[in-house]
Every structure is written in C-alpha cells, then in structure tokens.
SEKOLMAR-792257 format. One record per residue (C-alpha): residue in three letters; x, y, z. Coordinates in Angstrom, 2 decimals, padded with zeros to 5 digits. Example, Ala and Ser with C-alpha at 12.3 -4.5 7.8 and 13.67 -1.06 7.14 Angstrom:
REM SEKOLMAR-792257
- Ala	012.30	-004.50	007.80
- Ser	013.67	-001.06	007.14
END
This chain:
REM SEKOLMAR-792257
- Met	002.17	-012.85	-025.91
- Gln	002.86	-016.51	-026.31
- His	003.24	-018.86	-023.36
- Pro	005.35	-021.57	-024.28
- Ile	005.78	-023.34	-021.08
- Ser	003.47	-026.15	-020.87
- Pro	001.97	-027.71	-017.60
- Arg	004.57	-030.44	-018.12
- Leu	007.70	-028.50	-018.63
- His	006.42	-026.18	-015.83
- Gly	006.73	-029.19	-013.60
- Val	009.99	-030.05	-014.84
- Leu	011.13	-026.83	-014.03
- Asp	009.76	-026.85	-010.58
- Tyr	011.54	-030.15	-009.71
- Thr	014.64	-028.90	-011.31
- Thr	014.78	-026.04	-009.41
- Ser	013.65	-027.27	-005.93
- Ala	016.81	-029.91	-006.38
- Ala	019.05	-026.74	-007.35
- Val	018.09	-024.93	-004.32
- Ala	018.41	-027.77	-002.14
- Ala	021.89	-028.28	-003.32
- Ala	023.22	-024.63	-003.35
- Pro	023.71	-024.20	000.36
- Pro	026.11	-026.77	001.13
- Leu	027.99	-025.98	-002.29
- Phe	028.24	-022.33	-001.47
- Asp	028.85	-022.90	002.53
- Met	025.93	-020.64	003.31
- Pro	025.22	-019.29	006.85
- Arg	022.59	-021.19	008.86
- Pro	019.93	-018.83	008.20
- Ala	020.17	-019.01	004.41
- Arg	020.31	-022.83	004.78
- Arg	017.11	-023.04	006.56
- Leu	015.33	-020.95	004.29
- Phe	016.45	-022.70	001.04
- Glu	016.09	-026.05	002.52
- Ser	012.56	-025.00	003.48
- Leu	012.01	-023.40	-000.13
- Ala	013.10	-026.56	-001.71
- Ala	010.86	-028.84	000.59
- Gly	008.04	-026.39	-000.08
- Tyr	008.39	-026.28	-003.90
- Thr	008.74	-030.14	-004.04
- Gly	005.73	-030.75	-001.55
- Leu	003.71	-027.85	-003.85
- Ser	004.62	-029.60	-006.86
- Ser	003.57	-033.07	-005.78
- Val	000.16	-031.96	-005.21
- Thr	-000.53	-029.56	-008.24
- Asp	-002.87	-030.77	-010.94
- Tyr	-000.58	-030.97	-013.67
- Pro	001.58	-033.82	-014.95
- Leu	004.63	-035.32	-012.92
- Ser	002.41	-034.54	-009.65
- Val	001.77	-037.37	-007.24
- Arg	-001.63	-036.24	-006.41
- Arg	-003.52	-033.66	-008.26
- Met	-005.13	-031.66	-005.31
- Val	-003.88	-027.95	-006.09
- Pro	-005.28	-026.12	-008.99
- Phe	-002.52	-025.14	-011.52
- Lys	-003.52	-021.19	-011.08
- Ala	-003.13	-021.57	-007.47
- His	000.22	-023.20	-007.55
- Gly	001.15	-020.03	-009.70
- Ala	-000.06	-017.80	-007.49
- Ala	001.75	-019.51	-004.38
- Glu	005.06	-019.10	-006.31
- Leu	004.45	-015.33	-007.10
- Ala	003.45	-014.58	-003.35
- Ile	007.14	-016.31	-002.59
- Ala	008.54	-014.16	-005.38
- Ala	007.03	-011.21	-003.72
- Val	008.91	-011.66	-000.59
- Leu	011.92	-013.54	-001.39
- Pro	014.41	-010.45	-002.48
- Ala	013.80	-009.18	001.31
- Met	014.82	-012.39	002.92
- Pro	018.45	-011.62	003.08
- Trp	018.10	-008.80	005.29
- Val	015.34	-010.10	006.87
- Leu	017.25	-013.36	008.07
- Gly	020.42	-011.70	008.35
- Phe	022.66	-013.14	005.37
- Ser	022.57	-010.23	003.05
- Glu	026.51	-009.97	003.29
- His	026.65	-013.51	001.88
- Arg	026.91	-012.99	-001.82
- Ala	025.92	-016.40	-003.13
- Ala	022.93	-016.74	-000.69
- Arg	021.77	-013.10	-001.47
- Asn	021.88	-013.52	-005.45
- Leu	020.27	-017.13	-005.01
- Cys	017.35	-015.29	-003.65
- Phe	017.55	-012.52	-006.61
- Gly	017.87	-015.22	-009.09
- Leu	014.93	-017.25	-007.99
- Thr	012.73	-014.30	-007.87
- Ala	013.86	-013.40	-011.42
- Leu	013.29	-017.39	-012.67
- Thr	009.98	-017.39	-010.94
- Leu	008.73	-014.25	-012.69
- Val	010.05	-015.16	-016.21
- Val	008.77	-018.85	-015.95
- Ala	005.18	-017.36	-014.39
- Ala	005.32	-014.93	-017.41
- Leu	005.69	-017.60	-019.98
- Thr	003.55	-020.68	-018.51
- Asp	000.24	-021.45	-020.19
- Trp	-001.61	-021.33	-017.16
- Ser	-005.05	-022.26	-019.06
- Ala	-003.35	-025.33	-020.99
- Glu	-005.01	-028.82	-020.50
- Arg	-003.18	-030.89	-018.03
END
C-alpha cells in the first residue's frame, strides 16, 4: 500500500483539522458538553502537533509514530463520546465525532510514518 501523506502534509492536515474542530461548535450551535469536547480536542491536537517531530512543529519532542498512536487512541473512543457526554441527539456534534474518527483512520492509513522529517 502506498503512503502518499508525508510528515509535512500530515502536519498541514493536523493544524487544518484543529481549526475546523475549534470553529464547529459555535457554527453549529452545539450544546455545552460537545463544545467542551471539541474545544479540548482542538487544543490537544494543536498542542500535540506543535511538539511532534515533524515539519511545522514548534519544538520536536514527541516522536512522529507516538503522535500517530495518540491520534488512533482518540479515534478509538471518539465515536462513543456523544453518548458518554450526553449530546447524541445533536446531529452535527454526533456526526463530527464520526467524521473525525473516519478522517483520523484514513489519514493514519495513508501517512508515511517512516519518512524522513
């Protein structure tokens, strides 16, 4: 399988995703638990990205593969969050959880985790 996503492109996708996740709650009038989740995710993604050993980071402290493992761990629990946090009836918030999970899995599968940074 080819891995067309370079570490640089992965970084661009991370920061873009963080911005979109941060912007979504007010745009879709999400309930407070969803807002808190997505604000936390956006801050966490941005923070992790800023210290990952790849281009576009501020300081290279976290190995790129560990960054990927953290993203997959989040993707493993994210689909349950609408029910755990009580916002499963809010369609946009619920679907953002599902969409982020799908995006994370696709990007992880297509990223070249062994490429030079």
